[in-house]
C-alpha positions in Angstrom: 8.1 -76.2 -3.9 5.2 -73.8 -4.1 5.7 -73.2 -7.8 5.8 -77.0 -8.4 2.6 -77.4 -6.3 0.7 -74.8 -8.3 2.2 -75.6 -11.7 1.8 -79.4 -12.0 -1.5 -81.2 -11.7 0.4 -84.5 -11.6 2.6 -83.3 -8.7 -0.5 -82.1 -6.7 -2.4 -85.4 -7.2 0.7 -87.5 -6.4 1.7 -85.4 -3.4 -1.8 -85.4 -1.9 -2.1 -89.2 -2.4 1.3 -89.9 -1.0 0.7 -87.7 2.1 -2.6 -89.5 2.7 -1.0 -92.9 2.3 1.9 -91.9 4.7 -0.5 -90.5 7.3 -2.8 -93.6 7.1 0.1 -96.0 7.4 1.7 -94.2 10.3 -1.7 -94.0 12.1 -2.3 -97.7 11.4 1.1 -98.7 12.5 0.8 -96.8 15.7 -2.6 -98.2 16.4 -1.7 -101.8 15.6 1.5 -101.5 17.7 -0.5 -100.1 20.7 -3.1 -102.8 20.4 -0.6 -105.6 20.2 1.4 -104.1 23.1 -1.7 -104.0 25.3 -2.6 -107.5 24.3 0.8 -109.0 25.1 1.0 -107.0 28.4 -2.3 -108.4 29.4 -1.2 -111.9 28.4 2.0 -111.4 30.4 0.2 -110.6 33.6 -2.4 -113.2 32.9 0.3 -115.8 32.8 1.7 -114.4 36.1 -1.7 -114.7 37.7 -2.0 -118.3 36.5 1.4 -119.1 38.1 0.2 -117.3 41.3 -3.0 -119.4 41.3 -0.9 -122.5 40.9 1.4 -121.4 43.8 -1.7 -120.8 46.0 -3.1 -124.2 45.2 0.1 -126.0 46.0 0.6 -124.3 49.3 0.1 -126.2 52.5 1.2 -126.0 56.2 2.8 -129.1 57.7 3.8 -127.4 61.0 2.4 -124.5 62.9 4.9 -122.0 61.4 6.2 -123.9 58.4 4.4 -123.7 55.0 5.4 -126.1 52.2 4.4 -126.7 48.6 2.8 -130.0 48.0 4.5 -130.2 44.6 6.8 -128.0 42.4 5.3 -125.5 40.0 5.0 -126.8 36.5 7.1 -124.2 34.6 10.7 -125.4 34.5 12.0 -121.8 34.5 11.3 -121.6 38.2 14.2 -124.1 38.7 16.7 -122.4 36.4 18.8 -119.8 38.2 18.0 -116.2 37.2 15.8 -117.4 34.4 13.6 -114.3 34.6 10.6 -116.0 36.2 10.4 -116.1 40.0 8.1 -116.8 43.0 8.5 -116.0 46.7 6.4 -116.4 49.9 6.8 -113.9 52.7 5.4 -114.2 56.2 3.4 -111.1 57.3 3.7 -109.9 60.9 0.7 -110.7 63.1 0.1 -110.7 66.8 1.2 -114.3 67.0 4.1 -114.3 64.4 6.9 -112.0 63.3 7.4 -111.0 59.7 9.9 -113.0 57.6 11.0 -112.2 54.1 11.4 -115.1 51.6 10.1 -117.8 53.9 10.0 -119.8 50.7 11.3 -118.9 47.2 11.9 -120.4 43.8 15.3 -121.8 42.9 15.5 -119.3 40.0 16.0 -116.5 42.5 19.3 -118.1 43.6 20.6 -115.9 46.3 18.4 -112.9 45.5 15.3 -111.6 47.1 12.2 -109.9 45.7 11.7 -106.5 47.3 8.0 -105.9 47.4 6.4 -102.5 48.1 4.9 -102.3 51.6 1.2 -102.7 51.0 -1.4 -104.9 52.6 -3.7 -106.4 50.0 -6.9 -108.0 51.4 -7.2 -111.7 51.4 -7.3 -113.0 47.9 -6.8 -109.5 46.4 -4.3 -109.2 43.5 -1.8 -106.4 43.4 0.4 -105.5 40.4 3.8 -103.9 40.7 6.9 -103.1 38.7 10.1 -103.5 40.6 13.8 -103.8 39.9 15.0 -107.2 38.8 17.9 -109.0 40.6 20.1 -108.7 37.5 18.8 -105.3 36.5 15.9 -104.4 34.3 12.3 -104.3 35.4 10.1 -107.1 36.9 6.4 -107.3 36.4 4.9 -108.6 39.7 1.6 -110.0 41.0 1.0 -110.6 44.7 -1.8 -112.0 46.8 -2.2 -112.3 50.6 -3.7 -115.6 52.0 -4.2 -117.0 55.5 -3.4 -120.6 56.4 -4.4 -121.4 60.0 -2.6 -118.7 62.1 -0.2 -117.7 59.3 -0.6 -114.6 57.1 1.4 -115.1 53.9 2.2 -113.0 50.9 2.5 -114.9 47.7 4.5 -113.3 44.9 5.1 -114.2 41.3 7.4 -112.0 39.1 8.8 -112.1 35.7 11.3 -110.0 33.7 9.4 -107.6 31.4 11.9 -108.4 28.7 10.0 -111.6 28.3 7.2 -109.6 26.6 9.1 -106.5 25.5 11.4 -108.5 23.3 8.6 -110.1 21.2 6.9 -106.8 21.2 10.0 -105.1 19.7 10.3 -107.9 17.1 6.6 -107.5 16.2 7.0 -103.8 15.8 10.0 -104.3 13.5 8.1 -106.7 11.3 5.0 -104.5 11.4 6.8 -101.4 10.2 8.7 -103.4 7.5 5.4 -104.8 6.3 3.8 -101.4 6.4 6.7 -99.9 4.5 6.4 -102.5 1.8 2.6 -101.8 1.7 3.3 -98.0 1.5 5.7 -98.6 -1.4 3.2 -100.7 -3.2 0.5 -98.1 -2.7 2.8 -95.3 -3.8 3.6 -97.2 -7.0 -0.1 -97.8 -7.5 -0.8 -94.1 -6.9 1.9 -93.2 -9.5 0.5 -95.6 -12.0 -3.0 -94.2 -11.3 -1.9 -90.6 -11.8 0.0 -91.5 -15.0 -2.9 -93.5 -16.4 -5.5 -91.0 -15.2 -3.7 -88.1 -16.8 -2.8 -89.9 -20.0 -5.9 -88.4 -21.8 -4.5 -84.9 -21.0 -1.3 -85.8 -22.8 -3.4 -87.0 -25.8 -5.3 -83.7 -25.6 -2.0 -81.8 -25.5 -0.7 -83.7 -28.6 -4.0 -82.9 -30.4 -3.7 -79.2 -29.5 -0.2 -79.2 -30.8 -1.5 -80.6 -34.1 -4.0 -77.7 -34.2 -1.3 -75.2 -33.4 1.1 -76.3 -36.1 -1.8 -76.4 -38.6 -2.0 -80.2 -39.2 -5.7 -80.3 -38.2 -8.4 -77.6 -38.0 -9.8 -79.0 -34.7 -9.1 -81.4 -31.9 -9.3 -85.0 -32.9 -8.9 -88.3 -31.0 -10.7 -90.4 -28.5 -11.1 -88.9 -25.0 -12.8 -90.0 -21.8 -16.4 -88.8 -21.2 -15.1 -86.3 -18.5 -12.9 -84.5 -21.1 -15.2 -84.7 -24.1 -17.3 -81.6 -23.1 -14.1 -79.6 -22.9 -13.0 -80.9 -26.4 -16.4 -80.2 -27.9 -16.5 -76.6 -26.5 -12.9 -76.0 -27.7 -13.8 -77.3 -31.2 -16.9 -75.0 -31.1 -14.7 -72.0 -30.3 -12.3 -73.0 -33.2 -15.2 -73.2 -35.6 -16.5 -69.8 -34.4 -13.1 -68.2 -34.7 -12.7 -69.6 -38.2 -16.1 -68.1 -39.2 -15.2 -64.8 -37.7 -11.9 -64.6 -39.6 -13.7 -65.6 -42.8 -16.3 -62.9 -42.3 -13.5 -60.4 -41.5 -11.7 -61.3 -44.8 -15.0 -61.0 -46.7 -15.7 -57.6 -45.2 -12.2 -56.4 -45.8 -12.4 -57.5 -49.5 -15.8 -55.8 -49.9 -14.4 -52.6 -48.3 -11.4 -52.7 -50.6 -13.6 -53.0 -53.7 -16.0 -50.3 -52.4 -13.2 -47.8 -51.9 -11.1 -48.6 -54.9 -13.9 -48.1 -57.5 -14.6 -44.4 -56.6 -10.9 -43.8 -56.1 -10.2 -45.0 -59.6 -13.0 -42.8 -61.0 -11.5 -39.8 -59.2 -8.0 -40.6 -60.4 -9.2 -40.9 -64.0 -11.1 -37.7 -63.7 -8.2 -35.9 -62.2 -5.8 -37.3 -64.8 -8.1 -35.9 -67.6 -8.3 -32.6 -65.8 -4.5 -32.6 -65.2 -3.9 -32.6 -69.0 -5.7 -29.3 -68.9 -3.0 -28.1 -66.4 -5.4 -27.8 -63.5 -3.8 -27.4 -60.1 -6.9 -28.8 -58.4 -6.7 -31.9 -60.6 -3.1 -32.5 -59.7 -3.9 -32.1 -56.0 -6.8 -34.6 -56.3 -4.6 -37.1 -58.2 -2.0 -36.9 -55.6 -4.4 -37.3 -52.7 -6.3 -40.2 -54.4 -3.0 -42.0 -54.9 -2.1 -41.5 -51.2 -5.6 -42.7 -50.2 -5.2 -45.8 -52.4 -1.8 -46.6 -50.7 -3.3 -46.2 -47.2 -6.3 -48.4 -48.1 -4.0 -51.2 -49.5 -1.7 -51.0 -46.5 -4.3 -51.0 -43.7 -6.5 -53.6 -45.3 -3.5 -56.0 -45.7 -2.5 -55.3 -42.1 -6.0 -55.9 -40.8 -6.4 -59.2 -42.7 -3.1 -60.4 -41.3 -3.9 -59.4 -37.8 -7.2 -61.2 -38.0 -5.5 -64.5 -39.0 -2.1 -64.6 -37.4 -3.4 -66.4 -34.3 -5.9 -68.6 -36.1 -5.4 -72.2 -34.8 -5.0 -74.7 -37.6 -3.7 -72.2 -40.2 -1.2 -74.1 -42.4 0.2 -73.4 -45.9 2.5 -75.4 -48.0 5.4 -73.3 -49.1 6.4 -75.1 -52.4 3.1 -74.5 -54.3 3.0 -70.8 -53.3 6.6 -70.2 -54.5 6.0 -72.1 -57.7 2.9 -70.1 -58.5 4.6 -66.8 -57.7 7.5 -67.7 -60.0 5.2 -68.5 -62.9 3.5 -65.1 -62.3 6.8 -63.2 -62.2 8.1 -65.0 -65.3 5.0 -63.8 -67.2 5.2 -60.2 -65.8 8.9 -59.7 -66.5 9.1 -61.9 -69.7 10.4 -59.0 -71.7 13.5 -58.7 -69.4 14.3 -62.5 -69.7 15.2 -62.8 -66.0 16.7 -66.0 -64.7 15.2 -67.5 -61.5 17.4 -69.7 -59.4 15.4 -71.9 -57.1 16.3 -75.1 -55.4 13.6 -77.7 -54.8 12.2 -78.2 -51.3 10.2 -81.0 -49.8 6.5 -80.8 -50.6 5.6 -81.2 -46.9 7.3 -78.0 -45.7 4.6 -75.7 -44.4 4.2 -72.2 -43.1 2.1 -71.7 -39.9 -0.2 -69.1 -41.3 -2.7 -68.2 -44.0 -1.9 -68.8 -47.7 -2.9 -65.2 -48.7 -0.5 -63.7 -46.2 2.4 -65.9 -47.5 1.6 -64.9 -51.0 1.5 -61.2 -50.0 4.9 -61.5 -48.3 6.7 -63.5 -51.0 5.0 -61.7 -53.8 6.1 -58.3 -52.7 9.7 -59.5 -52.1 9.9 -61.3 -55.5 8.4 -58.3 -57.3 10.8 -56.0 -55.6 13.7 -58.3 -56.6 12.5 -58.5 -60.2 12.2 -54.7 -60.5 15.8 -54.2 -59.4 17.5 -57.3 -60.9 19.7 -57.0 -63.9 19.6 -60.7 -65.0 19.1 -63.0 -62.0 16.9 -63.5 -59.0 17.8 -66.3 -56.5 15.5 -68.0 -54.0 16.8 -70.2 -51.2 14.7 -72.1 -48.7 15.9 -73.9 -45.6 14.9 -74.6 -42.0 16.9 -72.9 -39.2 16.0 -73.5 -35.5 12.5 -74.8 -36.3 11.8 -71.7 -38.5 11.5 -71.4 -42.3 14.4 -69.4 -43.6 13.8 -67.8 -47.1 16.5 -65.8 -48.9 15.6 -63.7 -51.9 18.5 -62.0 -53.7 19.2 -60.2 -56.9 22.1 -58.9 -59.0 20.8 -55.3 -59.1 22.4 -52.2 -57.6 21.5 -53.1 -54.1 20.7 -50.7 -51.3 23.2 -48.7 -49.2 23.4 -49.9 -45.6 22.4 -46.5 -44.4 19.1 -46.6 -46.3 18.1 -50.2 -45.5 16.0 -49.4 -42.4 14.3 -46.5 -44.2 12.9 -48.7 -46.9 10.6 -50.4 -44.4 8.7 -47.1 -43.8 5.5 -46.6 -45.6 5.8 -44.7 -48.9 9.6 -44.6 -48.9 11.1 -45.4 -52.3 14.9 -45.6 -52.9 14.6 -44.7 -56.6 11.6 -42.7 -57.9 12.3 -43.9 -61.5 11.3 -47.5 -60.6 7.5 -47.7 -60.5 5.8 -48.6 -57.2 4.0 -47.3 -54.2 6.7 -47.7 -51.6 4.4 -49.9 -49.5 5.7 -53.3 -50.5 8.4 -53.7 -47.9 6.4 -51.9 -45.3 3.5 -54.4 -45.7 6.0 -57.3 -45.7 7.6 -56.0 -42.5 4.3 -55.7 -40.7 3.1 -59.1 -41.8 6.3 -60.8 -40.8 6.2 -59.0 -37.4 2.5 -60.1 -36.9 3.6 -63.7 -37.4 6.5 -63.4 -35.0 9.1 -63.6 -37.7 12.1 -61.4 -38.6 13.2 -59.6 -41.8 16.8 -58.6 -42.6 18.5 -56.9 -45.5 22.0 -57.7 -46.5 24.4 -57.8 -49.5 23.5 -60.6 -52.0 26.2 -63.0 -53.2 24.9 -62.0 -56.7 26.0 -58.4 -56.1 22.6 -56.8 -55.3 20.3 -56.9 -52.3 19.4 -60.0 -50.3 16.3 -60.3 -48.1 16.5 -62.9 -45.3 13.1 -63.9 -43.9 12.3 -66.1 -40.9 8.7 -67.4 -40.6 7.1 -69.9 -38.2 7.2 -73.5 -39.2 4.0 -75.4 -39.2 5.6 -78.8 -38.6 9.1 -80.2 -38.5 10.6 -81.5 -41.7 13.3 -84.1 -41.1 14.9 -83.5 -44.5 15.4 -79.8 -44.0 16.1 -79.8 -40.3 19.5 -81.3 -40.9 20.6 -78.7 -43.4 
């Protein structure tokens, strides 16, 4: 629960809104029910008071000790036995008269009596009580004391509280049903509001995904005014990052040229001196060659590290491979090598810089051409949303015990084949920087096969099914 609360903006907004709606509806329901209960209770006792006033108005004395009603009360429930509405007149004890309960009573009481608490309200004063009903339950009661001639009488009107509790319960049921429907409607409205309100964030996410896979160099699309400052700032950061990378590449290239020129001069001078059998010249030549290898290796690594996380970097694979094949065919034209290469969709793209892809594939192809007898094969596919490149040859191959060693800097399997021993080391570092993998195995052609996995810039429907 806590992780969902902290991890989802949609969940937090929706939870907060729903809790507020639930609390508001509960408070409103309780308040409305309490107000209606108080209103209907007051109406209940107001009706009893009206009946008591009518009973008082109809009371008369036709004999010294015999009160009578001049006419029946208007509500027909007073005539229906145990209807729930009753009246009763008691004689209060005085110096001249003895007390008598139920001197007169409504027919609705049948053979029951109203038991009234022993209190003595002043003349005309109303008292309210709750007593047990004849058939169980609770009666709401209003009483008044009046004097007629020498008689002191207590007039009582009572009604079963179920007469107002039942409609109150019905009202509460209808009220909570209506509030529940209202709450559901508000919850749906809140959900729609959250979904619609956060829709620009999904658009922003999709635009970021396009930048990540290299489809666009910056965020594009229409966004609300509240999000546009964020989009503009992010695009500004992307532009600055691109400029920093461009400057880093320029500085790396300038450094390479600045170092290689004096190293070349030293190497030529040492070579000339070496012909004169100078030990110092031989030492200088060896160290210059070592320095040149280190410069090439670290400059290549620095350039790749500067660009591996550059958003928007995207390179089409097919033109790079085609260009490298043309170069290899010219370089190794004297050996008449055969290149086997299956066509791939023009939309297949590597999520990275073109120079890095050329460096990786160029080293692998050059290594394959150096060792191949007749044939170099290149196979490209998509495996688990990654570009899978296989480069194999029909050369002597590499013993399984030596395959890990060839990735180390300066290691060469055969000193008779020209090279610096940095090619596979550079490739391995570049592939690692891009989060890919590199594996050596036996080629179906009989030599060595290099299997390379690199990040895919965007999914290709044609290759994904291979």
